[in-house]
N, C-alpha and C positions, 0 to 999 in steps of 0.2 A: 719532418718527423723521422726518427730513425728507431730501429728495433733490430732484434736478432732474428735471422732467417736461415732456413735450410732450403736450398733450391736444387731440385733434381729434374733432369729432363733430357730429351733427345729429339732429333729431327732428321729428316732426309730431304735432300733437294731432288727435284725432277732431273732426269738425265740430260736434258738439253740446256741447262742453266750455265751461262758463261762464268768463267772463273772470277772475273772482275766483279760481276754481280754478286756471286757467292761471298767474296771478300767484303763487299759493302754491307751485305745483310748480316754477316757474322759480326762485323764491327759494331753495328747498331744493336744487335742482340747482346753482345758482351757489355755494352754500356748500360742497357736496361736491366740485364741480369746480374750485373756487377761481378762477373766471373769470366774465366777463360773457357772457351769451347774447344773440345778435342775431337779430332776426326779419327774414326776407326775403319781401316781398310777392310777388315774381316766382315763387317756388316754394312759397309758403304753408308754409314750414317755418322752423325755428330752427337756428342753427349756432353753434358755438363753436370757438375755436382759441387756445391759450395756452401759452406757455413760462413755466414757473414755476420759479424758482431755489431756492426754499425750500418746496417742496411737501409737503403732508401727504395727498395724494390716494391713495386706495386703491380698488381695484376693488370691495371688499366694501362700502364706504360708498355707492358709486354704485349697486350692485346693490340695496341696501336701499331707496333712494329709488325706483328703477325698479319694484321689486316692490310697493311701497306704492301706486304710481300707474299700474301697467301697463294698467289698463282705460281710461285716458284717452289712450293713445298709438296712433297708426297704426303708428309705428315709432320706435325709439330706437337710435342707433349711437354708440359711442365707442371710440376707440383711445387707449391710454395708452402712451407711450414713456418709459421710465426712462433718463435721460441720464447717470447717474453712471459709466458705463463707456464708454470710447471704442470706436468701430468701426474706427478707423484712427489710427495715430500716425505723424507725420512728424517727423524729428529731424535737426538739423544739429549735428555735433560734430566738432571738429578737421578741418574742411573736408570731411567726408563726410556725405552725406545718406542717411538710411535711411527707408524707408516700410514699415510693417507693417500688414497687415490683421489685425484681432484677431478 
């Protein structure tokens, strides 16, 4: 199954995590999140944000990776928005405009 998603999140590793372990975790996360993860020195954390028009992202897949590596994180946060249903529709037909919150 595929659908449109917006995925936003961030995480931070514990200080003593080896660089090779971080690389492995990031690689697995990028696979299940279907996006690139960026590191920010200013905050010493990692962030991601992606609109994916043919997504196969599921919370279950993400939870499996987090469960597998939970001892390496200070925190991990992700929000997944499924975009296949509109929140509002605006239509112009026969000179009339209608706007509907769904």
